[in-house]
Phi, psi and omega in degrees: 000321178294319183297329182294342182281349186246165183296132182293343181264017180296154179300156181299327180297317180291322177298322178296321179293323177299317180296324178293320180295327182288347177286344176290155176304130186240119180296331185286346190302316184254008183268123176269095186207174183290137174245110182237149171302154185307317182297314180291324177301316180292324178296318179297314180298317179298316182294315182295318180294324176294318181300323184295322190241010184298328184284002175265001190296330183249027178286169180275177165283123184231153173052242185291348179301328182298313182283321185281338185237296186296315182267007182267109183291343180293345180278342189272150187297329183287345178277126179304139182299330181293340180295334180301331184273359178239000181246159177275187185298335185260004177092005179270155177292136181297333180283349181290145179291338182269358182290140176277359177062024177278096186266099184224060186298326182291325176293315178297324179298320178293324175299318181296318178297318175304313182297316183292318181291325181279342182075025180155189182270081176247115191290340186302313181299322179296315181293319182299318179298319179298317180296317179298319179298315180296320178298318179297315180297318180298322177295316178299330182296334177300315178291319181296313181292329177296328177282315183294322185267329184252349182091173182251102178224150184233155174281176180295340179266005178086010179277130180288133182267139173263099184274000178219064186294325181284312182289328177292324175294316179299313181297320179294322177294319177301318178294315185297327188253012182289123184297337181293346179279354186301320181300320181291324185271311183280335174268123187299323179300336179295354178300331177303317179289323180294312179296319177301314180296321180300309181285334173301310181292321178296324177295317179296314180294325176295322178294321177296326181293339179298340183251016187291329187289339183218114185296340179280343177083004181292324178256145179213162182260115176298326180303312182288331174296317179292324175299318179298317178297318180296318178294327174296322177295320178296319178301320180291330177285349173267320173197153190300328182301338187302330183295338183292345180297332179294322176294320178292323176299320179295317178297316179298317179300314183293318188275320187264311183287314183263353179052046183285133175265106186298317181297318178297319179296317179298318180296320179294321179294319180294326180268008179054042178284126183277354182272050181292337179296325178291335178281352175103003186290325185250004183279153169058025176076017183301312183298321179295317180292321177297321177297318177299315180296315181294319179295316178297315179297317180296320179295317180297315180295322179295315180298317179295320179298321178292319181294319183280004173090012177057015178247144179287157177290155181257121177238163180253168183296328181291336179288319184209078187300326182298325183288347179259001180294140181290325184277129176298324179298315180296318179297312183297316185290326179284324174301315180293328176293322176297321178298319181294325178291321175298318178297322179293325177296328175288320182284320184220082185279058182263317180268092181248140185216143182287340181209129183247020184261189171051057174090359181297319180237099180301147181292144170275122185244355179207160181287350178281351178293127184298340181291350175302331181301323183297313181287331175295319178295320179300310184288331175299314180292316182296315181296321178298317179293320180295318179297318178295321181293329183266324193255350182296141177284343180276110182295327178297316179294318179300316183296311183295315181295318181293318178293320177299314178293324179297313179290336178282318190265312188299314178293343180275344186304318179299339180259009190270353185071005182284324184258330178199161180286135177254163187264033179203164175271300174226139176224116183299331183296330183283355179269358183302308179288314179301336180297341175300313179297321177299316180296323177297312182294319179298314182294321178294320176298321178296320180293323178292319177296320180298325180294327182269333186288143176276327179251083186293329183292327178295319178296320179295321178296322178297317178294321177298323176297320177298318179298317181294320177298319179295322178299314179297318180297320177298317181296317179294314181294323178297321179295329178290336179273004183285333179214156182294323181298313179296321181295314182293320181292327179294337182278343183297321182284340181269314182232071181293340180272356183283116182295326180293321179296312181297318179296318180295318178296321178297000000 
């Protein structure tokens, strides 16, 4: 199947390499799914992602759009362009005590360009750009998932091979139609997440390109490593999550390029084994590349810290009540409950709400609260996946699970309250990037089920049904984001205790 994607007249050497690549574990082998050429696969993903959110193109400015766009003086021509680099996302001075310190000048710059080209505050142009961005990101996901699920291998001519064309298409479709993405696409303010994701993926693909010249990975391009760091900085100037791509690049380098066995490395460290070079820590320039990534990341964070005035943002208790709890136990248990709710939104994105604060989720104050079951289930699943990722004898399985968990967890860390207080309880927009990891894990689980199932076509039809349900859900949810009245009323059934929802509806 892989060979069919390439020219039948390719040299014998390249054909031999293709046959060698097929000896690797292949997720597609037992999967009953569509096999399309790369170009057509990307066209299908682009069309489906457009179909999901097309009905939001003529929506109004809703919710946070008013403050970030209509009332933001940085969008107007009379405001000096240089002010964008000294103001936060909402147009306030970063030095102000009331600033949320959301430093996203490149996102605001795109809003300004929209405003100037439209000649005023006309929402259609803003929405169209968001839809195009999501379609572009979904298309890029075909390449990203082909690397995450199939590995990074090249032909003798330096062409990257897609060793998992069916599963990478499925994962990209899952990403394109996930209803939790509606806030980012249908809400204009969600462009920060879209732009961040775009440069996040370009940074990852750029890092992969550093190893293109040699399929063994012994030689690498410093230029492309630096390009990847630069794209990560651009992603962070669109939204704060973007900096996490540097950590993911390091994980990818260790697991895929150097084929590092994490459990083996931990055992060597615990036994103070000096032969770490044999464990892969110093091979193939890994340490040098990790140093470049860490130095670049530290420099970017330092510059941003200086620009934002070295002070943390100021939030109120209604924004994030758990972070103001006196008891460390109450804070920890509620943070973990929030994580479980985020995981549930990925698994079952039915209860979606524009705002989850102000009484929407009452605090858990004792272990007798039945909601403890949710966070227990989350950690049971996570620990099980982590153990499989570390202890499995199958290196292919270890790589996919570790990368899936990495893409699920690392981009979510800035929103986890672990390093600093955030200004929300749950925000669907911050799950845009972590959903990549979810799609990897879902697709890998589907491939394992297909391997065991006797009636593979029935399983494929079931997954196709899930995709169709998500498409319909996206269309319905997009229509709810078309006006504030529809958006606020849709939240009543999800968060009836939310004072902001009730006030907005009133």
